[in-house]
VMD Tcl script that builds the backbone (N, CA, C; Angstrom):
set m [mol new atoms 489]
animate dup $m
set s [atomselect $m all]
$s set {name element resname resid chain x y z} {
  {N N UNK 1 A 0.524 -1.214 -0.464}
  {CA C UNK 1 A -0.271 0.055 0.152}
  {C C UNK 1 A 0.567 1.260 0.175}
  {N N UNK 2 A 0.075 2.439 -0.380}
  {CA C UNK 2 A 1.023 3.638 -0.345}
  {C C UNK 2 A -0.003 4.437 0.498}
  {N N UNK 3 A 0.754 5.849 1.093}
  {CA C UNK 3 A -0.086 7.096 1.682}
  {C C UNK 3 A 0.760 8.323 1.254}
  {N N UNK 4 A -0.107 9.256 0.223}
  {CA C UNK 4 A 0.630 10.347 0.098}
  {C C UNK 4 A 0.041 11.407 1.563}
  {N N UNK 5 A 1.049 11.281 2.714}
  {CA C UNK 5 A 0.838 11.901 3.803}
  {C C UNK 5 A 1.117 13.821 4.172}
  {N N UNK 6 A 1.819 13.949 2.880}
  {CA C UNK 6 A 2.019 15.240 3.061}
  {C C UNK 6 A 2.222 15.742 1.599}
  {N N UNK 7 A 1.640 17.202 1.230}
  {CA C UNK 7 A 2.089 17.863 0.120}
  {C C UNK 7 A 2.273 19.045 0.439}
  {N N UNK 8 A 2.738 19.961 -0.790}
  {CA C UNK 8 A 2.890 21.235 -0.442}
  {C C UNK 8 A 3.606 21.883 -1.324}
  {N N UNK 9 A 3.611 23.216 -1.773}
  {CA C UNK 9 A 4.297 23.998 -2.560}
  {C C UNK 9 A 3.767 25.097 -2.512}
  {N N UNK 10 A 4.487 26.338 -3.344}
  {CA C UNK 10 A 3.870 27.280 -3.815}
  {C C UNK 10 A 4.053 28.839 -2.370}
  {N N UNK 11 A 3.595 29.966 -3.009}
  {CA C UNK 11 A 3.434 30.641 -1.979}
  {C C UNK 11 A 2.145 31.387 -1.815}
  {N N UNK 12 A 1.444 31.500 -2.544}
  {CA C UNK 12 A 0.264 31.784 -2.506}
  {C C UNK 12 A -1.131 31.085 -3.550}
  {N N UNK 13 A -2.399 31.278 -3.082}
  {CA C UNK 13 A -3.163 30.641 -3.799}
  {C C UNK 13 A -3.317 30.885 -5.108}
  {N N UNK 14 A -2.876 31.823 -5.849}
  {CA C UNK 14 A -3.266 32.268 -7.229}
  {C C UNK 14 A -1.923 32.416 -7.693}
  {N N UNK 15 A -0.855 31.717 -7.264}
  {CA C UNK 15 A 0.709 31.897 -7.778}
  {C C UNK 15 A 0.518 30.716 -8.318}
  {N N UNK 16 A 1.550 30.568 -9.490}
  {CA C UNK 16 A 1.995 29.221 -9.923}
  {C C UNK 16 A 3.358 28.848 -9.029}
  {N N UNK 17 A 3.073 27.777 -8.380}
  {CA C UNK 17 A 4.465 27.346 -7.678}
  {C C UNK 17 A 6.006 27.274 -8.086}
  {N N UNK 18 A 6.649 27.800 -7.350}
  {CA C UNK 18 A 8.033 27.520 -8.253}
  {C C UNK 18 A 8.683 26.202 -7.681}
  {N N UNK 19 A 8.014 25.193 -6.698}
  {CA C UNK 19 A 8.339 23.996 -6.117}
  {C C UNK 19 A 6.923 23.187 -5.936}
  {N N UNK 20 A 7.039 22.268 -5.971}
  {CA C UNK 20 A 5.892 21.409 -5.200}
  {C C UNK 20 A 6.467 20.514 -4.598}
  {N N UNK 21 A 5.596 19.465 -3.587}
  {CA C UNK 21 A 6.660 18.576 -2.932}
  {C C UNK 21 A 5.253 17.430 -2.577}
  {N N UNK 22 A 5.637 16.397 -2.323}
  {CA C UNK 22 A 4.959 15.774 -1.513}
  {C C UNK 22 A 5.917 14.477 -0.822}
  {N N UNK 23 A 5.365 13.674 0.167}
  {CA C UNK 23 A 5.797 12.540 1.160}
  {C C UNK 23 A 4.862 11.258 0.735}
  {N N UNK 24 A 5.299 10.387 0.306}
  {CA C UNK 24 A 5.025 9.270 0.221}
  {C C UNK 24 A 5.299 7.936 1.225}
  {N N UNK 25 A 4.506 7.305 1.278}
  {CA C UNK 25 A 4.795 6.219 2.410}
  {C C UNK 25 A 4.182 4.881 1.555}
  {N N UNK 26 A 5.478 3.910 1.672}
  {CA C UNK 26 A 5.099 2.780 0.827}
  {C C UNK 26 A 5.607 1.610 1.857}
  {N N UNK 27 A 4.242 0.596 1.830}
  {CA C UNK 27 A 4.373 -0.434 2.642}
  {C C UNK 27 A 4.165 -1.751 2.048}
  {N N UNK 28 A 4.696 -2.760 2.333}
  {CA C UNK 28 A 4.616 -3.947 2.127}
  {C C UNK 28 A 4.969 -5.234 3.081}
  {N N UNK 29 A 4.642 -6.142 3.288}
  {CA C UNK 29 A 5.256 -7.353 3.982}
  {C C UNK 29 A 6.384 -8.173 3.076}
  {N N UNK 30 A 6.020 -7.763 1.645}
  {CA C UNK 30 A 6.515 -8.674 0.873}
  {C C UNK 30 A 7.951 -7.720 0.062}
  {N N UNK 31 A 8.968 -8.083 0.430}
  {CA C UNK 31 A 10.125 -7.136 -0.433}
  {C C UNK 31 A 9.711 -6.796 -1.899}
  {N N UNK 32 A 9.402 -8.105 -2.624}
  {CA C UNK 32 A 9.284 -7.926 -3.805}
  {C C UNK 32 A 8.003 -7.047 -4.097}
  {N N UNK 33 A 6.898 -6.705 -3.609}
  {CA C UNK 33 A 5.843 -6.418 -3.679}
  {C C UNK 33 A 6.256 -4.632 -3.350}
  {N N UNK 34 A 7.462 -4.691 -2.458}
  {CA C UNK 34 A 7.442 -3.384 -2.360}
  {C C UNK 34 A 8.537 -2.784 -3.149}
  {N N UNK 35 A 8.863 -3.364 -3.983}
  {CA C UNK 35 A 9.789 -2.954 -5.308}
  {C C UNK 35 A 9.103 -2.681 -6.333}
  {N N UNK 36 A 8.015 -3.354 -6.337}
  {CA C UNK 36 A 7.032 -3.168 -7.508}
  {C C UNK 36 A 6.133 -1.641 -7.330}
  {N N UNK 37 A 5.917 -1.685 -5.876}
  {CA C UNK 37 A 4.832 -0.458 -5.805}
  {C C UNK 37 A 6.142 0.637 -6.111}
  {N N UNK 38 A 7.103 0.575 -5.542}
  {CA C UNK 38 A 8.111 1.677 -5.945}
  {C C UNK 38 A 8.483 1.781 -7.298}
  {N N UNK 39 A 8.545 1.206 -7.925}
  {CA C UNK 39 A 8.798 1.137 -9.572}
  {C C UNK 39 A 7.583 1.636 -10.090}
  {N N UNK 40 A 6.681 1.320 -9.557}
  {CA C UNK 40 A 5.369 1.977 -10.538}
  {C C UNK 40 A 4.851 3.218 -9.785}
  {N N UNK 41 A 5.543 3.664 -8.720}
  {CA C UNK 41 A 5.687 5.199 -8.296}
  {C C UNK 41 A 6.456 5.957 -9.102}
  {N N UNK 42 A 7.653 5.669 -8.805}
  {CA C UNK 42 A 8.926 6.051 -10.171}
  {C C UNK 42 A 8.482 6.131 -11.829}
  {N N UNK 43 A 7.766 5.224 -12.209}
  {CA C UNK 43 A 7.021 5.488 -13.487}
  {C C UNK 43 A 6.182 6.067 -13.820}
  {N N UNK 44 A 5.354 6.208 -12.904}
  {CA C UNK 44 A 4.315 7.500 -12.506}
  {C C UNK 44 A 4.717 8.741 -12.479}
  {N N UNK 45 A 5.679 9.051 -11.815}
  {CA C UNK 45 A 6.294 10.626 -11.797}
  {C C UNK 45 A 6.841 10.678 -12.791}
  {N N UNK 46 A 7.627 10.050 -13.615}
  {CA C UNK 46 A 8.605 9.679 -14.592}
  {C C UNK 46 A 7.792 9.968 -15.879}
  {N N UNK 47 A 6.465 9.637 -16.319}
  {CA C UNK 47 A 5.657 9.704 -17.029}
  {C C UNK 47 A 4.617 10.675 -17.000}
  {N N UNK 48 A 4.618 11.569 -15.685}
  {CA C UNK 48 A 3.701 12.375 -15.698}
  {C C UNK 48 A 4.524 14.001 -16.083}
  {N N UNK 49 A 6.028 13.887 -15.652}
  {CA C UNK 49 A 6.877 14.675 -15.924}
  {C C UNK 49 A 7.114 14.842 -17.473}
  {N N UNK 50 A 7.201 13.806 -18.030}
  {CA C UNK 50 A 7.246 13.719 -19.575}
  {C C UNK 50 A 5.701 14.564 -20.392}
  {N N UNK 51 A 4.887 14.110 -19.701}
  {CA C UNK 51 A 3.495 14.970 -19.966}
  {C C UNK 51 A 3.615 16.152 -19.987}
  {N N UNK 52 A 3.800 16.435 -18.325}
  {CA C UNK 52 A 3.707 18.062 -17.829}
  {C C UNK 52 A 4.548 18.929 -18.767}
  {N N UNK 53 A 6.005 18.227 -19.716}
  {CA C UNK 53 A 6.917 19.091 -20.260}
  {C C UNK 53 A 6.269 19.159 -21.624}
  {N N UNK 54 A 5.756 17.969 -22.096}
  {CA C UNK 54 A 5.408 18.320 -23.258}
  {C C UNK 54 A 4.384 19.294 -23.699}
  {N N UNK 55 A 3.643 19.868 -22.576}
  {CA C UNK 55 A 2.531 20.639 -23.120}
  {C C UNK 55 A 3.009 21.969 -22.536}
  {N N UNK 56 A 4.293 22.055 -21.846}
  {CA C UNK 56 A 4.990 23.283 -21.770}
  {C C UNK 56 A 5.282 24.613 -22.511}
  {N N UNK 57 A 4.663 25.528 -22.468}
  {CA C UNK 57 A 4.863 26.688 -23.328}
  {C C UNK 57 A 5.549 27.905 -23.180}
  {N N UNK 58 A 6.649 27.726 -22.025}
  {CA C UNK 58 A 7.357 28.617 -21.641}
  {C C UNK 58 A 8.332 28.387 -20.663}
  {N N UNK 59 A 9.651 28.666 -20.200}
  {CA C UNK 59 A 10.521 28.460 -18.969}
  {C C UNK 59 A 10.972 27.245 -18.716}
  {N N UNK 60 A 11.887 27.128 -18.380}
  {CA C UNK 60 A 12.767 25.698 -18.183}
  {C C UNK 60 A 12.170 24.532 -17.787}
  {N N UNK 61 A 12.312 23.742 -18.505}
  {CA C UNK 61 A 11.348 21.828 -18.450}
  {C C UNK 61 A 11.458 22.065 -16.523}
  {N N UNK 62 A 10.164 21.004 -16.462}
  {CA C UNK 62 A 10.002 21.230 -15.200}
  {C C UNK 62 A 10.900 19.650 -14.728}
  {N N UNK 63 A 11.504 19.330 -13.283}
  {CA C UNK 63 A 12.339 18.640 -13.046}
  {C C UNK 63 A 11.487 17.778 -11.911}
  {N N UNK 64 A 11.612 16.333 -11.895}
  {CA C UNK 64 A 11.124 15.573 -10.422}
  {C C UNK 64 A 12.704 15.003 -10.009}
  {N N UNK 65 A 12.889 15.349 -8.813}
  {CA C UNK 65 A 13.879 14.827 -7.531}
  {C C UNK 65 A 13.162 14.003 -6.672}
  {N N UNK 66 A 13.431 12.684 -6.652}
  {CA C UNK 66 A 13.092 11.960 -5.989}
  {C C UNK 66 A 13.687 11.343 -4.728}
  {N N UNK 67 A 13.908 11.442 -3.659}
  {CA C UNK 67 A 14.508 11.325 -2.247}
  {C C UNK 67 A 14.020 10.835 -1.338}
  {N N UNK 68 A 14.745 9.861 -1.072}
  {CA C UNK 68 A 14.582 8.741 0.321}
  {C C UNK 68 A 14.666 9.259 1.403}
  {N N UNK 69 A 13.606 9.372 2.208}
  {CA C UNK 69 A 13.395 9.781 3.550}
  {C C UNK 69 A 13.648 8.864 4.829}
  {N N UNK 70 A 13.076 7.558 4.248}
  {CA C UNK 70 A 13.044 6.493 5.177}
  {C C UNK 70 A 12.838 5.289 4.457}
  {N N UNK 71 A 13.693 4.202 4.925}
  {CA C UNK 71 A 13.577 2.955 4.408}
  {C C UNK 71 A 13.258 1.857 5.693}
  {N N UNK 72 A 11.956 1.595 5.224}
  {CA C UNK 72 A 11.533 0.317 6.520}
  {C C UNK 72 A 11.539 -0.892 5.828}
  {N N UNK 73 A 12.431 -1.748 5.683}
  {CA C UNK 73 A 12.352 -2.741 5.447}
  {C C UNK 73 A 11.191 -4.185 5.451}
  {N N UNK 74 A 11.071 -4.723 4.594}
  {CA C UNK 74 A 9.931 -5.477 5.093}
  {C C UNK 74 A 10.130 -6.926 5.234}
  {N N UNK 75 A 9.498 -7.797 5.984}
  {CA C UNK 75 A 9.667 -8.994 5.863}
  {C C UNK 75 A 8.604 -9.726 6.974}
  {N N UNK 76 A 8.711 -11.598 6.923}
  {CA C UNK 76 A 7.315 -11.702 7.971}
  {C C UNK 76 A 8.322 -12.951 8.192}
  {N N UNK 77 A 7.713 -13.322 9.654}
  {CA C UNK 77 A 8.067 -14.609 10.275}
  {C C UNK 77 A 6.957 -16.028 10.217}
  {N N UNK 78 A 6.789 -17.002 10.192}
  {CA C UNK 78 A 6.322 -17.741 10.150}
  {C C UNK 78 A 5.938 -17.956 11.755}
  {N N UNK 79 A 4.369 -18.238 12.188}
  {CA C UNK 79 A 4.123 -18.394 13.407}
  {C C UNK 79 A 4.619 -19.562 14.128}
  {N N UNK 80 A 5.703 -20.402 13.421}
  {CA C UNK 80 A 6.229 -21.315 14.230}
  {C C UNK 80 A 7.380 -21.064 14.904}
  {N N UNK 81 A 8.208 -20.011 14.332}
  {CA C UNK 81 A 9.091 -19.291 14.679}
  {C C UNK 81 A 9.145 -19.331 16.304}
  {N N UNK 82 A 10.312 -20.320 16.876}
  {CA C UNK 82 A 9.829 -20.216 18.272}
  {C C UNK 82 A 9.698 -18.768 19.475}
  {N N UNK 83 A 10.272 -17.415 18.798}
  {CA C UNK 83 A 10.073 -16.611 19.835}
  {C C UNK 83 A 8.477 -16.185 19.677}
  {N N UNK 84 A 7.435 -16.088 18.659}
  {CA C UNK 84 A 6.371 -16.092 18.323}
  {C C UNK 84 A 5.520 -17.290 19.527}
  {N N UNK 85 A 6.087 -18.423 18.960}
  {CA C UNK 85 A 5.230 -19.834 19.981}
  {C C UNK 85 A 5.290 -19.282 21.480}
  {N N UNK 86 A 7.021 -19.055 22.083}
  {CA C UNK 86 A 7.248 -18.598 23.267}
  {C C UNK 86 A 6.375 -17.012 23.496}
  {N N UNK 87 A 6.163 -16.257 22.404}
  {CA C UNK 87 A 5.260 -15.006 23.240}
  {C C UNK 87 A 3.816 -15.453 23.297}
  {N N UNK 88 A 3.387 -16.353 22.629}
  {CA C UNK 88 A 2.044 -16.956 22.616}
  {C C UNK 88 A 1.245 -17.749 23.963}
  {N N UNK 89 A 2.786 -18.500 24.202}
  {CA C UNK 89 A 2.544 -19.216 25.727}
  {C C UNK 89 A 2.537 -18.273 26.721}
  {N N UNK 90 A 3.235 -17.197 26.453}
  {CA C UNK 90 A 3.371 -16.238 27.564}
  {C C UNK 90 A 2.140 -15.400 27.707}
  {N N UNK 91 A 1.729 -15.198 26.751}
  {CA C UNK 91 A 0.377 -14.307 26.693}
  {C C UNK 91 A -0.496 -15.217 27.116}
  {N N UNK 92 A -0.746 -16.444 26.784}
  {CA C UNK 92 A -1.790 -17.514 27.556}
  {C C UNK 92 A -1.684 -16.969 29.149}
  {N N UNK 93 A -0.843 -16.716 29.452}
  {CA C UNK 93 A -0.814 -16.832 31.229}
  {C C UNK 93 A -1.605 -15.352 31.874}
  {N N UNK 94 A -1.686 -14.823 30.815}
  {CA C UNK 94 A -2.767 -13.587 31.209}
  {C C UNK 94 A -4.176 -13.592 30.469}
  {N N UNK 95 A -5.392 -13.246 30.889}
  {CA C UNK 95 A -6.682 -13.845 30.499}
  {C C UNK 95 A -6.665 -12.717 29.476}
  {N N UNK 96 A -5.991 -12.243 28.085}
  {CA C UNK 96 A -6.253 -11.408 27.425}
  {C C UNK 96 A -6.399 -12.303 25.602}
  {N N UNK 97 A -6.779 -12.006 24.688}
  {CA C UNK 97 A -6.768 -12.452 23.369}
  {C C UNK 97 A -5.559 -12.209 22.714}
  {N N UNK 98 A -5.112 -12.856 21.985}
  {CA C UNK 98 A -4.025 -12.670 21.173}
  {C C UNK 98 A -4.394 -12.695 19.566}
  {N N UNK 99 A -3.780 -11.677 18.964}
  {CA C UNK 99 A -3.921 -11.357 17.650}
  {C C UNK 99 A -2.605 -10.918 17.066}
  {N N UNK 100 A -2.469 -11.811 16.218}
  {CA C UNK 100 A -1.005 -11.870 15.265}
  {C C UNK 100 A -1.314 -10.889 14.059}
  {N N UNK 101 A -0.385 -10.050 13.984}
  {CA C UNK 101 A -0.953 -9.020 12.755}
  {C C UNK 101 A 0.716 -8.744 12.325}
  {N N UNK 102 A 0.534 -7.925 11.226}
  {CA C UNK 102 A 1.546 -7.438 10.495}
  {C C UNK 102 A 1.159 -6.004 10.584}
  {N N UNK 103 A 2.517 -5.219 10.690}
  {CA C UNK 103 A 2.675 -3.629 10.947}
  {C C UNK 103 A 4.141 -3.346 10.507}
  {N N UNK 104 A 3.944 -1.700 10.286}
  {CA C UNK 104 A 5.152 -1.301 10.397}
  {C C UNK 104 A 5.692 -0.884 11.655}
  {N N UNK 105 A 7.033 -1.438 11.983}
  {CA C UNK 105 A 7.129 -1.474 13.405}
  {C C UNK 105 A 9.119 -1.750 13.326}
  {N N UNK 106 A 9.585 -1.289 14.678}
  {CA C UNK 106 A 10.939 -1.418 14.933}
  {C C UNK 106 A 11.690 -2.672 14.363}
  {N N UNK 107 A 10.717 -3.755 14.587}
  {CA C UNK 107 A 10.782 -4.901 14.390}
  {C C UNK 107 A 11.207 -5.509 12.834}
  {N N UNK 108 A 10.329 -4.711 11.943}
  {CA C UNK 108 A 11.010 -4.997 10.466}
  {C C UNK 108 A 12.570 -4.952 9.808}
  {N N UNK 109 A 13.433 -4.207 10.700}
  {CA C UNK 109 A 14.719 -4.357 10.529}
  {C C UNK 109 A 15.563 -5.644 10.970}
  {N N UNK 110 A 15.027 -5.862 11.887}
  {CA C UNK 110 A 16.051 -7.461 12.219}
  {C C UNK 110 A 15.322 -8.576 11.509}
  {N N UNK 111 A 14.015 -8.493 11.340}
  {CA C UNK 111 A 13.368 -9.059 10.287}
  {C C UNK 111 A 14.134 -9.366 8.982}
  {N N UNK 112 A 14.011 -8.435 8.341}
  {CA C UNK 112 A 14.535 -8.123 7.053}
  {C C UNK 112 A 15.811 -8.720 7.049}
  {N N UNK 113 A 16.302 -9.015 8.475}
  {CA C UNK 113 A 18.223 -9.263 8.260}
  {C C UNK 113 A 18.211 -10.800 8.764}
  {N N UNK 114 A 17.186 -11.595 8.533}
  {CA C UNK 114 A 16.951 -12.554 9.167}
  {C C UNK 114 A 16.869 -13.181 10.352}
  {N N UNK 115 A 16.690 -11.992 11.458}
  {CA C UNK 115 A 16.813 -11.962 13.044}
  {C C UNK 115 A 15.343 -12.176 13.337}
  {N N UNK 116 A 14.781 -12.947 13.934}
  {CA C UNK 116 A 13.573 -13.163 14.119}
  {C C UNK 116 A 13.176 -11.799 15.337}
  {N N UNK 117 A 12.268 -11.137 15.317}
  {CA C UNK 117 A 11.754 -10.306 16.213}
  {C C UNK 117 A 10.385 -10.328 16.476}
  {N N UNK 118 A 9.810 -9.630 17.373}
  {CA C UNK 118 A 8.639 -9.238 17.847}
  {C C UNK 118 A 8.497 -7.885 18.308}
  {N N UNK 119 A 7.213 -7.312 18.177}
  {CA C UNK 119 A 6.743 -6.076 18.660}
  {C C UNK 119 A 5.631 -6.357 19.431}
  {N N UNK 120 A 5.494 -6.220 20.760}
  {CA C UNK 120 A 4.249 -6.737 21.693}
  {C C UNK 120 A 3.447 -5.172 21.589}
  {N N UNK 121 A 2.183 -5.885 22.154}
  {CA C UNK 121 A 1.116 -4.221 22.280}
  {C C UNK 121 A 1.677 -3.849 23.919}
  {N N UNK 122 A 1.442 -2.509 23.900}
  {CA C UNK 122 A 1.931 -1.977 25.157}
  {C C UNK 122 A 0.439 -1.942 26.266}
  {N N UNK 123 A -0.168 -2.639 26.009}
  {CA C UNK 123 A -1.833 -2.743 26.741}
  {C C UNK 123 A -2.308 -1.521 26.520}
  {N N UNK 124 A -3.454 -1.395 27.200}
  {CA C UNK 124 A -4.295 -0.127 27.020}
  {C C UNK 124 A -5.296 0.105 25.548}
  {N N UNK 125 A -6.273 0.843 25.294}
  {CA C UNK 125 A -6.923 1.434 24.165}
  {C C UNK 125 A -6.712 2.070 23.828}
  {N N UNK 126 A -6.705 2.173 22.249}
  {CA C UNK 126 A -6.934 3.692 21.409}
  {C C UNK 126 A -7.475 3.740 20.552}
  {N N UNK 127 A -7.677 4.964 19.539}
  {CA C UNK 127 A -7.953 4.868 18.529}
  {C C UNK 127 A -7.607 6.007 17.524}
  {N N UNK 128 A -8.037 6.104 16.310}
  {CA C UNK 128 A -7.839 6.978 15.162}
  {C C UNK 128 A -6.160 7.287 15.165}
  {N N UNK 129 A -5.774 5.835 15.096}
  {CA C UNK 129 A -4.046 5.729 14.827}
  {C C UNK 129 A -3.796 6.256 13.822}
  {N N UNK 130 A -2.708 7.487 13.779}
  {CA C UNK 130 A -2.030 8.182 13.055}
  {C C UNK 130 A -2.478 9.364 12.383}
  {N N UNK 131 A -3.570 10.026 13.095}
  {CA C UNK 131 A -4.313 10.879 12.591}
  {C C UNK 131 A -3.935 11.885 13.795}
  {N N UNK 132 A -4.350 12.999 13.348}
  {CA C UNK 132 A -4.190 14.074 14.722}
  {C C UNK 132 A -5.266 14.121 15.489}
  {N N UNK 133 A -6.135 12.943 15.710}
  {CA C UNK 133 A -7.023 12.902 16.961}
  {C C UNK 133 A -6.703 11.663 17.563}
  {N N UNK 134 A -5.676 11.156 16.923}
  {CA C UNK 134 A -5.234 9.947 17.870}
  {C C UNK 134 A -4.980 10.293 19.726}
  {N N UNK 135 A -5.675 8.920 19.917}
  {CA C UNK 135 A -5.767 8.804 21.425}
  {C C UNK 135 A -5.380 7.622 22.109}
  {N N UNK 136 A -4.987 7.158 23.320}
  {CA C UNK 136 A -4.782 6.092 24.016}
  {C C UNK 136 A -4.857 6.767 25.321}
  {N N UNK 137 A -5.205 5.253 26.067}
  {CA C UNK 137 A -5.469 5.275 27.206}
  {C C UNK 137 A -4.994 3.924 27.811}
  {N N UNK 138 A -4.034 4.111 29.070}
  {CA C UNK 138 A -3.494 3.146 29.505}
  {C C UNK 138 A -4.167 2.321 30.618}
  {N N UNK 139 A -4.907 1.408 30.078}
  {CA C UNK 139 A -5.508 0.599 30.756}
  {C C UNK 139 A -5.177 -0.922 30.528}
  {N N UNK 140 A -4.761 -1.107 32.283}
  {CA C UNK 140 A -3.861 -2.031 32.492}
  {C C UNK 140 A -2.704 -2.479 31.628}
  {N N UNK 141 A -1.840 -1.207 31.837}
  {CA C UNK 141 A -0.793 -1.117 30.830}
  {C C UNK 141 A 0.155 -2.175 31.883}
  {N N UNK 142 A 0.325 -2.479 33.010}
  {CA C UNK 142 A 1.129 -2.967 33.927}
  {C C UNK 142 A 1.047 -4.353 33.273}
  {N N UNK 143 A 0.183 -4.752 32.795}
  {CA C UNK 143 A -0.251 -6.155 32.417}
  {C C UNK 143 A 0.912 -6.814 31.324}
  {N N UNK 144 A 1.193 -5.227 30.325}
  {CA C UNK 144 A 1.731 -5.384 28.874}
  {C C UNK 144 A 3.171 -5.629 29.347}
  {N N UNK 145 A 3.263 -4.830 30.829}
  {CA C UNK 145 A 5.124 -5.200 30.941}
  {C C UNK 145 A 5.290 -6.333 32.023}
  {N N UNK 146 A 4.486 -6.914 32.454}
  {CA C UNK 146 A 4.543 -8.532 32.843}
  {C C UNK 146 A 4.496 -9.373 31.862}
  {N N UNK 147 A 3.914 -9.409 30.787}
  {CA C UNK 147 A 4.115 -10.227 29.494}
  {C C UNK 147 A 5.508 -9.832 28.998}
  {N N UNK 148 A 5.674 -8.484 28.941}
  {CA C UNK 148 A 6.629 -8.930 28.052}
  {C C UNK 148 A 8.428 -9.238 28.905}
  {N N UNK 149 A 8.177 -9.197 30.172}
  {CA C UNK 149 A 9.118 -9.651 31.010}
  {C C UNK 149 A 9.073 -11.159 31.007}
  {N N UNK 150 A 7.868 -11.688 31.106}
  {CA C UNK 150 A 7.744 -13.148 30.671}
  {C C UNK 150 A 8.255 -13.547 29.306}
  {N N UNK 151 A 7.889 -13.132 28.565}
  {CA C UNK 151 A 8.684 -13.118 27.330}
  {C C UNK 151 A 10.138 -13.082 27.075}
  {N N UNK 152 A 10.621 -12.204 27.978}
  {CA C UNK 152 A 11.973 -12.273 27.894}
  {C C UNK 152 A 12.903 -13.270 28.644}
  {N N UNK 153 A 12.147 -13.959 29.989}
  {CA C UNK 153 A 12.330 -14.576 30.736}
  {C C UNK 153 A 12.687 -16.037 29.744}
  {N N UNK 154 A 11.272 -16.201 29.023}
  {CA C UNK 154 A 11.005 -17.345 28.294}
  {C C UNK 154 A 12.151 -17.173 26.820}
  {N N UNK 155 A 12.652 -16.546 26.447}
  {CA C UNK 155 A 13.718 -16.393 25.284}
  {C C UNK 155 A 15.217 -16.445 25.702}
  {N N UNK 156 A 15.265 -15.862 27.288}
  {CA C UNK 156 A 16.445 -16.230 27.736}
  {C C UNK 156 A 16.614 -17.593 28.380}
  {N N UNK 157 A 15.597 -18.786 28.197}
  {CA C UNK 157 A 15.736 -19.931 28.584}
  {C C UNK 157 A 15.623 -20.149 30.177}
  {N N UNK 158 A 14.737 -19.425 30.609}
  {CA C UNK 158 A 14.584 -18.949 32.388}
  {C C UNK 158 A 13.745 -19.468 32.539}
  {N N UNK 159 A 12.824 -20.160 31.901}
  {CA C UNK 159 A 11.286 -20.286 32.214}
  {C C UNK 159 A 11.337 -21.334 33.774}
  {N N UNK 160 A 12.106 -22.206 33.504}
  {CA C UNK 160 A 11.814 -23.235 34.323}
  {C C UNK 160 A 12.874 -23.165 35.252}
  {N N UNK 161 A 13.645 -22.295 35.180}
  {CA C UNK 161 A 14.544 -22.091 36.493}
  {C C UNK 161 A 13.282 -20.960 37.534}
  {N N UNK 162 A 12.834 -19.992 37.187}
  {CA C UNK 162 A 12.386 -18.953 37.853}
  {C C UNK 162 A 11.240 -19.829 38.510}
  {N N UNK 163 A 10.832 -19.604 39.847}
  {CA C UNK 163 A 9.391 -20.005 39.990}
  {C C UNK 163 A 8.377 -19.464 39.880}
}
mol reanalyze $m
mol bondsrecalc $m
mol representation Tube
mol addrep $m
């Protein structure tokens, strides 16, 4: 998927802008799909530039500059991965439901390098994620801390040692 998160340019509502810009976020769990999304975007920008320059009546040709401002690689772990199984077992100790989901988090980097990683929920409830009205209430957040500690203990191989 992709999202045009910010756009801007110009100096006034009725002036031809000397510069226009946009920031685009691209995401996929598949590196191959992410590469295809990026190439489709580059192709669209190149075609749009050529089309606008073909219509140009005066002034220098328009230019497009593509700058990467972030690179969150993608990847995915099978549910049989030991860290996921241990996390599910640790979560079962708390009376909460478990949902395995893909998301864009700091875990993406180690996963893309072949290093198993997880991101745990922080407890609480929230809404309107990534929007100006985003909110969160720390409801039972201490349980999320306890669960994270239990996952660390299990990953360290200490689950049978600590009573």
